[in-house]
C-alpha positions as CSV (number, residue, x, y, z in Angstrom):
1,M,-167.8,-105.9,-88.9
2,S,-166.5,-102.9,-90.8
3,D,-164.9,-101.5,-87.6
4,T,-163.2,-104.8,-86.8
5,V,-159.5,-105.0,-87.5
6,L,-157.5,-108.2,-88.1
7,R,-153.9,-108.0,-87.1
8,P,-151.0,-110.1,-86.0
9,F,-150.6,-111.3,-82.4
10,A,-148.9,-109.0,-80.0
11,W,-147.7,-109.9,-76.5
12,S,-150.2,-107.4,-75.0
13,D,-152.9,-109.7,-76.2
14,V,-152.0,-112.5,-73.7
15,P,-154.5,-111.3,-71.0
16,A,-157.4,-111.1,-73.4
17,I,-156.6,-114.4,-75.0
18,T,-156.3,-116.0,-71.6
19,R,-159.7,-114.5,-70.6
20,I,-161.5,-115.7,-73.8
21,Y,-160.0,-119.2,-73.6
22,R,-160.8,-119.5,-69.9
23,H,-164.5,-119.0,-70.7
24,Y,-164.5,-122.0,-73.1
25,V,-162.5,-124.2,-70.7
26,D,-164.8,-123.4,-67.8
27,H,-168.2,-123.4,-69.6
28,T,-168.0,-125.6,-72.7
29,A,-166.6,-128.8,-74.2
30,I,-165.3,-126.9,-77.2
31,T,-161.9,-127.5,-75.7
32,F,-161.0,-130.6,-73.7
33,D,-158.8,-128.7,-71.3
34,T,-160.4,-129.1,-67.9
35,E,-158.3,-126.4,-66.2
36,A,-157.7,-123.0,-67.8
37,P,-154.1,-122.1,-68.4
38,D,-152.8,-119.0,-66.8
39,E,-151.2,-116.1,-68.7
40,T,-147.7,-117.6,-68.4
41,A,-148.9,-120.9,-70.0
42,I,-150.7,-119.0,-72.8
43,A,-147.6,-116.8,-73.4
44,E,-145.4,-119.9,-73.7
45,K,-147.8,-121.5,-76.2
46,Y,-147.9,-118.4,-78.3
47,A,-144.2,-117.9,-78.1
48,A,-143.8,-121.4,-79.7
49,L,-146.3,-120.5,-82.5
50,T,-144.6,-117.2,-83.1
51,R,-141.1,-118.9,-83.3
52,L,-142.5,-121.3,-85.9
53,G,-144.1,-118.4,-87.8
54,H,-147.5,-120.0,-87.8
55,P,-150.5,-117.9,-88.6
56,L,-151.8,-116.2,-85.5
57,I,-154.5,-113.6,-86.0
58,I,-156.2,-111.2,-83.6
59,A,-159.6,-109.6,-84.2
60,E,-160.1,-106.3,-82.4
61,R,-162.4,-103.3,-82.3
62,A,-161.6,-100.1,-80.6
63,G,-158.6,-101.7,-78.9
64,Q,-160.6,-104.6,-77.5
65,V,-159.7,-108.2,-78.5
66,L,-162.9,-109.8,-79.9
67,G,-161.3,-113.1,-80.8
68,Y,-158.4,-114.9,-82.3
69,A,-157.5,-117.7,-84.6
70,Y,-154.3,-119.7,-85.3
71,A,-153.1,-122.7,-87.3
72,S,-150.5,-125.0,-85.9
73,Y,-148.9,-128.3,-86.8
74,Y,-151.5,-131.1,-86.6
75,R,-148.9,-133.4,-85.1
76,P,-145.2,-132.8,-84.2
77,R,-143.6,-135.5,-86.5
78,A,-141.9,-134.1,-89.6
79,A,-144.1,-135.9,-92.1
80,Y,-147.1,-133.8,-90.8
81,R,-145.3,-130.5,-91.4
82,F,-147.6,-129.5,-94.3
83,T,-150.8,-130.3,-92.3
84,C,-152.2,-127.9,-89.8
85,E,-155.1,-127.8,-87.3
86,D,-157.1,-124.6,-87.0
87,S,-158.2,-123.1,-83.7
88,L,-160.7,-120.2,-83.4
89,Y,-162.0,-118.6,-80.3
90,L,-164.4,-115.6,-80.0
91,D,-165.3,-113.5,-77.0
92,P,-168.7,-115.0,-76.0
93,N,-170.4,-111.7,-76.7
94,E,-169.2,-111.8,-80.3
95,T,-170.5,-115.1,-81.4
96,G,-173.2,-115.3,-84.1
97,K,-172.2,-112.0,-85.7
98,G,-170.0,-113.2,-88.5
99,L,-166.6,-112.7,-86.9
100,G,-165.8,-116.4,-87.1
101,R,-166.3,-116.3,-90.8
102,V,-164.0,-113.2,-91.1
103,L,-161.3,-114.9,-89.0
104,L,-161.5,-118.2,-90.8
105,T,-161.2,-116.5,-94.2
106,E,-158.0,-114.8,-93.1
107,L,-156.7,-117.9,-91.4
108,L,-157.1,-120.0,-94.5
109,A,-155.3,-117.4,-96.6
110,Q,-152.4,-117.1,-94.2
111,S,-152.1,-120.9,-93.7
112,K,-151.9,-121.4,-97.5
113,A,-149.3,-118.6,-97.7
114,F,-147.3,-120.3,-94.9
115,G,-147.1,-123.4,-96.9
116,F,-149.6,-125.7,-95.3
117,K,-151.3,-128.0,-97.8
118,Q,-154.1,-129.5,-95.6
119,M,-156.1,-128.0,-92.7
120,L,-157.9,-130.2,-90.2
121,A,-160.6,-129.1,-87.8
122,V,-161.1,-131.2,-84.7
123,I,-164.5,-130.2,-83.3
124,T,-166.7,-131.5,-80.5
125,A,-169.6,-133.2,-82.2
126,D,-172.4,-131.3,-80.6
127,T,-170.9,-127.9,-81.6
128,A,-173.1,-127.5,-84.6
129,N,-172.2,-123.9,-85.3
130,S,-168.5,-124.7,-85.5
131,I,-169.1,-127.7,-87.8
132,A,-171.4,-125.6,-90.0
133,I,-169.0,-122.8,-90.6
134,H,-166.2,-125.2,-91.5
135,E,-168.5,-127.0,-94.0
136,K,-169.6,-123.6,-95.5
137,F,-165.9,-123.1,-96.3
138,G,-165.6,-126.4,-98.0
139,F,-164.3,-128.6,-95.2
140,E,-165.4,-132.2,-95.5
141,R,-166.2,-134.6,-92.7
142,V,-163.5,-137.3,-92.7
143,G,-163.8,-138.9,-89.2
144,Y,-166.0,-139.3,-86.2
145,Y,-164.7,-140.5,-82.9
146,K,-167.1,-141.6,-80.2
147,A,-166.7,-140.8,-76.5
148,V,-163.1,-139.7,-76.7
149,G,-163.3,-136.8,-74.2
150,Y,-164.8,-136.7,-70.7
151,K,-165.8,-133.3,-69.4
152,F,-168.6,-132.0,-67.3
153,D,-169.5,-135.5,-66.2
154,R,-170.2,-136.9,-69.6
155,W,-168.5,-138.3,-72.7
156,H,-168.1,-136.2,-75.8
157,D,-167.6,-137.2,-79.5
158,I,-165.5,-135.4,-81.9
159,V,-165.7,-134.8,-85.7
160,H,-162.7,-134.4,-87.9
161,L,-163.1,-132.2,-90.9
162,Q,-160.5,-131.6,-93.6
163,M,-159.8,-129.1,-96.4
164,A,-157.1,-128.9,-99.0
165,L,-155.5,-125.4,-99.1
């Protein structure tokens, strides 16, 4: 990890983010998107996050994007403006090496500095590694929703976890 650099998002990251996200759309139920967005859609999403000033972190090594994390409003209504939801995606070749921990540490710090007071994680229930890393950081399970997403010909449950920042 010592050669991994965390830095802000740059527009040149859009192809790598699109590639990484496509893997999770096509092969996992980590996201409930069923069709991977193209680079234009990813650029539009990140333009909105950038305009809002929300934390958006890129992890790279030797110029290669290894993963990314961001925090965005949990819901669009004004009363939710101090509550964010985290998102963290790693290149599939980088999982299990501690990069998620590094990104989440920085995301928590930047989210607090931004002014968010609560962070929620919405995680597919059978994604034990994602749930475990959040719990190691002090997130608590606050909700469990059964059969709310249908992907790959089966129903998926989700877990809500929460942490005060």
